[in-house]
Backbone as CSV, one residue per row, in Angstrom:
resi,resn,N_x,N_y,N_z,CA_x,CA_y,CA_z,C_x,C_y,C_z
1,MET,41.014,24.254,-1.951,40.550,25.163,-1.603,39.355,25.269,-0.364
2,SER,39.748,25.504,0.497,38.506,25.901,1.206,37.276,27.282,0.669
3,GLU,36.281,27.252,1.572,35.415,27.825,0.772,35.993,29.798,1.654
4,ILE,36.770,29.282,2.820,37.085,30.572,3.238,38.461,31.251,2.210
5,GLU,38.874,30.044,1.723,40.201,30.525,0.933,39.506,31.129,-0.876
6,LEU,38.558,30.311,-1.104,38.062,30.687,-2.151,36.893,32.139,-2.195
7,ILE,36.484,32.744,-0.957,36.187,33.922,-1.027,37.506,35.102,-0.953
8,SER,38.428,34.619,-0.157,39.609,35.259,0.222,40.087,35.646,-1.661
9,ALA,40.221,34.480,-2.194,41.303,34.863,-3.825,40.209,35.868,-4.234
10,ALA,39.039,35.363,-4.315,37.946,36.042,-5.183,37.890,37.736,-4.435
11,LEU,38.036,37.937,-3.587,38.286,39.581,-3.005,39.781,40.014,-3.252
12,ALA,41.212,39.377,-3.156,41.899,39.802,-3.804,41.979,39.771,-4.919
13,THR,41.439,38.868,-5.825,41.520,39.089,-7.461,40.538,40.780,-7.744
14,GLY,39.599,40.648,-7.129,38.615,42.349,-7.333,39.511,43.030,-6.987
15,ALA,40.221,43.417,-6.338,41.260,44.132,-5.507,42.159,44.793,-6.818
16,LEU,42.580,43.383,-7.242,43.974,43.420,-7.886,43.609,43.991,-8.969
17,ALA,42.194,43.753,-9.630,41.889,43.754,-11.193,41.281,45.469,-11.055
18,GLY,41.076,45.745,-10.266,40.677,47.137,-9.836,41.597,48.119,-9.581
19,ALA,42.756,47.891,-8.824,44.029,48.429,-8.605,44.944,48.575,-9.985
20,ALA,44.782,47.562,-10.823,45.383,47.739,-11.647,44.789,48.441,-13.188
21,GLY,43.650,48.756,-12.648,42.780,49.420,-14.017,42.370,48.811,-15.023
22,VAL,42.696,46.969,-14.848,42.124,46.289,-15.962,41.106,45.687,-15.642
23,ALA,40.398,45.972,-14.882,38.957,45.315,-14.522,37.932,45.533,-15.640
24,SER,36.930,44.422,-16.369,36.330,44.697,-16.748,35.080,45.250,-16.390
25,ASP,33.698,45.518,-16.575,32.923,45.955,-15.807,32.000,44.501,-15.388
26,THR,32.538,43.967,-16.232,31.393,42.258,-15.396,32.818,42.060,-14.073
27,VAL,33.715,42.364,-13.910,34.415,41.556,-13.172,33.880,42.922,-11.371
28,ARG,34.106,44.264,-12.114,33.517,44.965,-10.773,31.998,45.132,-10.807
29,ASP,31.336,44.222,-11.339,30.251,44.353,-10.834,30.294,43.050,-10.201
30,ALA,31.020,41.778,-10.404,30.928,40.412,-9.807,31.835,40.835,-8.500
31,HIS,32.853,42.048,-7.914,33.625,42.366,-7.120,32.171,42.935,-6.104
32,ALA,31.682,43.802,-6.754,30.247,44.529,-6.040,29.330,43.978,-5.808
33,LYS,29.080,42.601,-6.243,28.044,42.083,-5.471,28.809,41.356,-4.271
34,LEU,29.720,40.523,-4.225,30.594,40.148,-3.357,30.883,40.589,-2.105
35,CYS,30.907,41.821,-2.870,31.042,42.942,-1.099,29.769,42.982,-0.515
36,GLU,28.817,43.493,-1.109,27.638,43.850,-1.206,26.915,42.312,0.203
37,LEU,27.483,41.230,-0.457,26.396,40.191,0.099,27.299,39.464,1.293
38,LEU,28.657,40.185,1.152,29.470,39.953,2.541,29.108,41.075,3.514
39,ARG,29.097,42.123,3.136,28.439,43.564,4.148,26.557,43.271,4.747
40,THR,26.498,42.497,4.019,25.191,42.113,4.629,25.355,41.088,5.736
41,ARG,26.102,40.199,5.511,26.865,39.032,6.636,26.984,39.595,7.724
42,LEU,28.344,40.423,7.488,29.048,40.904,8.395,28.396,42.232,9.311
43,VAL,27.092,42.599,9.325,26.299,43.326,10.422,27.014,42.965,12.023
44,GLY,27.529,44.347,12.255,28.095,44.198,13.783,29.622,43.921,13.735
45,ARG,30.345,43.729,12.627,31.405,43.582,12.318,32.037,44.500,11.947
46,PRO,32.423,46.167,12.273,32.706,47.019,11.970,34.038,46.624,11.363
47,ALA,34.968,46.222,11.667,36.367,46.434,11.127,36.461,44.962,10.239
48,ALA,35.608,44.160,10.464,35.466,43.652,8.765,35.014,44.059,7.468
49,ARG,33.950,44.821,8.107,33.160,45.436,7.041,34.100,46.310,6.194
50,GLN,34.895,46.871,6.952,35.806,48.154,6.991,36.497,47.168,5.896
51,ALA,37.400,46.351,6.151,38.212,45.163,5.443,37.959,44.948,4.049
52,LEU,36.581,44.798,3.739,36.192,44.820,2.449,36.629,46.101,1.559
53,ASP,36.067,47.375,2.008,37.090,48.419,1.023,38.478,48.564,0.803
54,SER,38.751,47.577,1.206,40.591,47.305,1.289,41.251,46.958,0.241
55,THR,42.152,47.307,-0.575,42.464,47.108,-1.898,43.754,46.167,-1.921
56,GLU,43.539,45.228,-0.931,44.608,44.212,-0.637,44.458,43.003,-1.555
57,GLN,45.738,42.641,-2.299,45.477,41.816,-3.084,46.183,40.065,-2.378
58,ASN,46.465,39.723,-1.534,47.266,38.863,-1.156,45.958,37.904,-0.370
59,PRO,45.559,36.821,-1.161,44.675,36.245,-0.499,44.628,35.689,0.611
60,ASP,46.302,35.615,1.198,46.635,35.249,2.438,46.213,36.363,3.442
61,ARG,45.926,37.479,2.832,46.203,38.323,3.969,44.665,38.870,4.297
62,TRP,43.785,38.437,3.433,42.323,38.429,3.428,41.738,37.390,4.520
63,VAL,42.554,35.658,4.734,42.088,35.623,5.424,42.020,35.671,6.638
64,ALA,43.278,36.377,7.093,44.219,36.807,8.158,43.425,38.047,8.882
65,ALA,42.707,38.552,7.852,41.875,39.546,8.578,40.507,39.709,8.446
66,ILE,40.012,38.557,7.455,38.245,38.283,7.900,37.772,36.984,7.800
67,GLY,38.801,36.630,7.877,38.541,34.229,7.883,37.754,34.629,8.895
68,SER,38.431,34.565,9.804,37.243,34.398,11.091,36.188,34.856,11.242
69,ASP,36.047,35.635,10.858,34.355,36.489,11.003,33.782,35.796,9.586
70,LEU,34.472,35.723,8.976,33.284,34.743,7.317,33.094,33.868,8.227
71,ALA,33.542,33.191,8.514,33.316,31.716,9.175,32.610,31.974,10.460
72,GLU,32.338,32.637,11.154,31.269,32.533,12.226,30.324,32.913,12.517
73,VAL,30.469,33.943,10.538,28.990,34.898,10.362,27.904,33.383,9.391
74,GLY,29.133,32.209,9.248,28.853,31.428,7.908,28.456,31.675,6.401
75,ALA,29.470,32.707,6.173,29.559,32.773,4.877,30.053,31.598,3.965
76,ASP,30.573,31.226,4.720,31.738,30.002,3.877,30.254,29.139,3.934
77,GLN,29.547,29.008,4.211,28.473,28.325,4.144,26.861,28.610,3.008
78,ASP,27.464,30.063,3.199,26.333,30.710,2.179,26.633,30.315,0.758
79,ALA,24.947,29.796,0.304,25.761,29.287,-1.485,25.373,30.522,-2.238
80,ASP,24.766,31.914,-1.913,24.981,33.058,-2.367,26.407,33.721,-2.780
81,VAL,27.273,33.861,-1.543,28.201,33.932,-1.266,29.157,33.340,-1.776
82,LEU,29.436,32.306,-2.218,30.575,31.027,-2.630,30.198,31.379,-4.643
83,ALA,28.526,31.485,-4.442,28.350,31.816,-5.863,28.882,32.977,-6.948
84,ALA,28.766,34.330,-5.619,29.076,35.282,-6.427,31.290,34.864,-6.563
85,ALA,31.365,34.630,-5.211,32.902,34.227,-5.533,33.160,33.942,-6.693
86,ARG,32.918,32.660,-6.741,33.003,32.136,-8.255,32.977,32.659,-9.376
87,ALA,31.764,33.007,-9.687,31.537,34.287,-10.961,32.303,35.510,-11.284
88,LEU,33.084,36.089,-9.548,33.605,36.621,-9.679,35.451,36.078,-10.460
89,LEU,35.612,35.144,-9.772,37.101,34.267,-10.176,36.920,34.261,-11.635
90,GLU,35.664,34.119,-12.140,35.622,33.486,-13.492,35.461,34.432,-14.865
91,ALA,34.919,35.072,-13.763,34.503,36.579,-14.768,36.244,37.484,-14.776
92,ALA,37.041,37.717,-13.984,38.643,37.717,-13.942,39.142,37.056,-14.795
93,GLN,39.051,35.484,-15.143,39.784,34.942,-15.561,39.769,35.133,-17.138
94,SER,38.064,35.048,-17.565,37.771,35.164,-18.806,38.384,36.394,-19.420
95,HIS,38.444,37.393,-18.487,38.987,38.401,-18.825,40.566,38.764,-18.973
96,GLY,41.146,37.761,-19.749,42.500,37.642,-19.791,42.923,38.369,-20.884
97,HIS,44.288,38.691,-20.698,45.029,39.260,-21.469,45.344,38.514,-22.946
98,ARG,45.779,38.981,-23.952,46.167,38.297,-25.363,47.251,38.571,-25.755
99,ARG,47.822,37.489,-26.464,49.411,37.630,-26.796,48.872,37.653,-28.685
100,VAL,49.068,38.756,-29.037,49.429,38.716,-30.353,50.577,38.954,-31.363
101,ASN,50.447,38.122,-32.192,51.503,38.873,-32.993,51.270,39.257,-34.578
102,ILE,51.269,40.350,-34.979,50.610,40.973,-36.347,51.806,41.201,-37.340
103,THR,52.508,41.421,-38.000,53.226,41.784,-38.838,52.416,42.170,-40.418
104,HIS,53.311,43.179,-41.177,52.795,43.585,-42.624,51.324,43.933,-42.588
105,SER,51.087,44.767,-41.376,49.839,45.164,-41.385,49.188,46.289,-41.125
106,LYS,48.101,47.042,-41.363,47.815,48.399,-40.990,46.514,48.360,-40.324
107,GLY,46.199,49.314,-39.761,44.960,49.377,-39.380,44.868,47.936,-38.340
108,ILE,45.307,47.697,-37.443,45.036,46.586,-36.240,44.833,46.922,-35.492
109,VAL,43.554,46.513,-34.951,43.271,46.944,-33.446,42.765,45.842,-32.359
110,VAL,43.530,45.948,-31.592,43.424,44.724,-30.446,43.122,45.065,-29.030
111,GLY,41.549,44.506,-28.625,41.344,44.736,-27.472,39.851,45.095,-27.508
112,ASP,39.480,45.183,-26.404,37.838,45.090,-26.219,37.227,47.245,-26.138
113,GLY,35.581,46.951,-26.843,35.788,48.319,-27.028,36.247,49.412,-27.259
114,ASN,36.453,49.040,-28.772,37.451,50.180,-29.482,36.758,50.921,-30.463
115,ARG,36.841,51.651,-30.741,36.031,52.104,-31.683,37.411,53.006,-32.756
116,ASN,37.205,52.699,-34.162,38.381,53.597,-34.948,37.678,54.214,-36.416
117,HIS,38.533,54.726,-36.478,38.210,55.532,-38.237,39.558,55.544,-38.549
118,PHE,39.994,54.683,-39.858,40.856,54.484,-41.027,40.469,54.941,-42.475
119,THR,41.627,55.656,-42.420,41.801,56.202,-43.842,42.799,55.480,-44.459
120,PHE,42.971,54.850,-45.442,44.261,54.663,-45.953,44.448,55.011,-47.366
121,ASN,45.309,55.527,-47.955,45.710,55.868,-49.197,46.925,55.217,-49.894
122,GLY,47.080,54.371,-50.326,47.862,54.214,-50.898,48.110,52.940,-50.699
């Protein structure tokens, strides 16, 4: 995977997680950081900067939309941009779905950030 493809995959992943409503704070923050770093790099390229607000979820379309801009401004050689892209992909991967099989149980809670109060009578 090239650096442009890495950045595009990260942008698509962030857009997908946000659109699906399943993004954790870590994923949202990582996506925002990557977009901010790219906006800084893409000064003077309004179409490319506007594309960063897209909810496009196909990495190939990201490459087509802003791949050449990213290469021309050296984003594919920027260590901070590449680190942010990798961090976003890692955050999204660690925020995966769980497969749970529970039988004959009461008061089971699955997920993150849950607050529950149970009262069992019997």
